[in-house]
N, C-alpha and C positions, 0 to 999 in steps of 0.2 A: 941153600937147602938141598940137601942130598938127594939124588934120585928115588932113593929108597923111602925116604921121608916124604917127599912130594907124592909117590904113589899111594901111600898110606893114607894121606890127606884127602887124595883124591876119591880114594874108594870110599872113605868114611862119608864125604860129602855127597856122592851119588846115592848111597843109601839113604841118606836123610833125605833127598829129593822124593824118596818113593812114599815119604811120610806126608806129603803136600797133597790136597785133593782140590779140584775145582772149586771157586767161591770161597776158599780159606782167606782169613785176615791173619796174616802171620807176624812175628816179632823177627827182626833180623839182627843178629849181633854183628860183632867185628872181628877182624881178625883172617889170618891167611887161608884156613880152612873153610871159615865162611865165605871169603871171595869165590872161592870154587864153587860152595853151594849155590851162591847167587847165580853165577853164569851157569851151572848147569840146570837150575829152576829156568832159567831164561830158556835155555833151549827147548826144555819141555813144554814150556807155556807156547812157544812157536810152533811146535810139533803137534801138540794136540788142541790148540785153540783155548787153552785155559785162561780163565781170569783169576788173578791172585792179587791180593792188596797186601801191602807191606808197611810195618813201622820201623824204619831203620834206627839204629843205636848210635850211627855217626855220620857224619857229612860224607867220609868216603863210601861207606855202606849205602848211603842215599842216592849219590851219583852213579855208583855200579848198579844198584837196583832200577833205577830210571833206564840206563842203558840197556838192562836185559828184559825190559818189558813188564816189569812188576809195578802193578799201580801204588804208587807212593801216597801213604796216608799219615795219619796221626792219632794221638789218642784223644782229642777233641773229637774227632769222628767216630772213633771207634775205641771207647773205655776199656774194653775187655777183647783179646785177642785168642785166636784159636790154638795156636803154637808158637813156641818161641825155638828158633834154632840159632844156636851160638857156640862159640868155641870156649877153651878154656887153657891156662897156662900151667896148670897141676890141678890133678884130682887124685884124692886120696880113696882109699879102700871102703870108705862110707858115704861116698858120692858129694863130700863137702870140695867146693873147688877155690881155686885162686884165680881172678879174672884182672884185667886191667893193663896189661903191659902194652897195649894199643892207646892207653889213656882214655877208653869210652865207657870205665866201670859204672859211672852212676847211672846214664842212660840204659846200659845193658841192666841192671838190676831193676830199675823201673819197669823196663819191657819184660823181664822175666816174672815182675809181681803180677804183672796185667795179664799174664798168658794163663789159660787152662792147663797147657802142659809146656814144660821146659825139657829141651832134648840139647844135650851137648853133644858135639862132634869133635873128637879129636884122634890123633895116631896114639899107636899104642904105648910111645915113649913118655906120654903126658901123665901115665898114671904112677903113684908113689904112696906106699903104705900110710904115710902122713904128708900132711901138708909142710914144707919147709922154705919154699922159694921167698924172696922179699914181697910184702903185700903191698900194693899200690893204694895210695889214699888221695882222694879229692878234697882239697883244702881251700877255704875262701882266703885269698890273698891277705885281707885285713889282718887274719888270724895267725899267719904264717909263723912268725916268730914264737908265739906262745906255745902253739901246737907242737913245734920242734922242740921246745923245752921241756913241756911235760912229758913226752915220750922220752926224751933223753934222761928224764929222772927215773924213768921206770926201766932203764937200762936197755932202750931199744935203739940201735943203730938205724938211724933215719936220714934219708938224704933228699934233697928237691931235685926232681928229674930234670935234667938239662935237655934242650931242643935242639938236635942236630942241625937244623935247618937255620937257626939264628941263635944270636948271644941271649943268654937268660934262660928262665925257667920254661918248662914244657906248659902251654896252656891247654886246658880242655876245652871241649865245644862249648863248654857252658861257662868259659872265662875264668876258671879257677886253676890254681897250681896241683902238680900231681907229684907226691911224695912217694917214696919206696921205702917202708920199714921192714927191717930184718928182725924177725922176731923169733929166729930159730926154728926148732919143730914146733908144730902147734898141735899141742894134744886135745884142745878144747875149741874148735873151730867157732862154734856159735857164740860161746861165751867171749871169745876174744872179739869177733865181729862186732858185738853189743858194747863191749867195753872201750873200743876205737872208736865207735860212734857217739859215745858218751862226751866226748871231749868237744866243746864248743868251737865251731870252727871247721871241724871235719865234717864234710857233706856226707860223704860215705867211703867205704873202703872194700876192696877187691875179694873179701872172702865172701863167697856165696855158699850158705849153708845148706846141707842135704834137703831141709825142708822146702826148697826150691826147684829141686831137680826131680824129674820123673824117670830118666834114663839117660843112655850114654851110648852113641853109636860110635864104635871101636873101630878105626881102622888098621888092617894088618898088612902085610905084603901081598896077600893073595885073597883077602875077605874081609867082610866088615861084620862085625857082632853088635846086636842091641842089647843091652844090659839094662834090665828095667830096676828101678830103685824101689824096692817094696817097704823101705822104712820111710818113706816119705811121708810127712804130717804137714800138709799146708795149712797155713793159718791165715 
């Protein structure tokens, strides 16, 4: 990571920490920018004596949240959350996102669904006119071969993600395979999200349509900007 990129992430994360109030129950996403957010929130908790409860989307975020003084809880205790802070791998001009390069897309989407507000934090390089990077998918291992075949019949270039730390597929925190599907430029994100999820064996995919997103905190080299999604229609 370049120094400039790290600075943009830090600026976005610190701005997002300002959105957290004492007593909040928050959803905690995953990724490098969220890691910075968790650490910065931990500093504020110590300095101001705040109490914050968090539902993490991955074991990595869970461990870091505990180390940072966040009271880790779950959706059994708190079925609805005040706010979700998460990162994104790509964001288009209509606030649709692709997430899941860290393999936590299913839990991230569940937490987003459970939150009153969803704020994405990202450096300015994550923005694009349209979504175009490969879409992560969480797939039940039993269905792997058939899911691959169905996607390939539709002309989709799809690969099972490898785990750099061991031989074989990348396994999610839920025990499923992670696949990466190259769909090219995605003109209709929500329709594509629904189509992928209609394939039996696909648990969920990394397209987060703008109906979930309330706004984005964008980190630049010298400032952060909050952009509200005025088009959001939560269902």
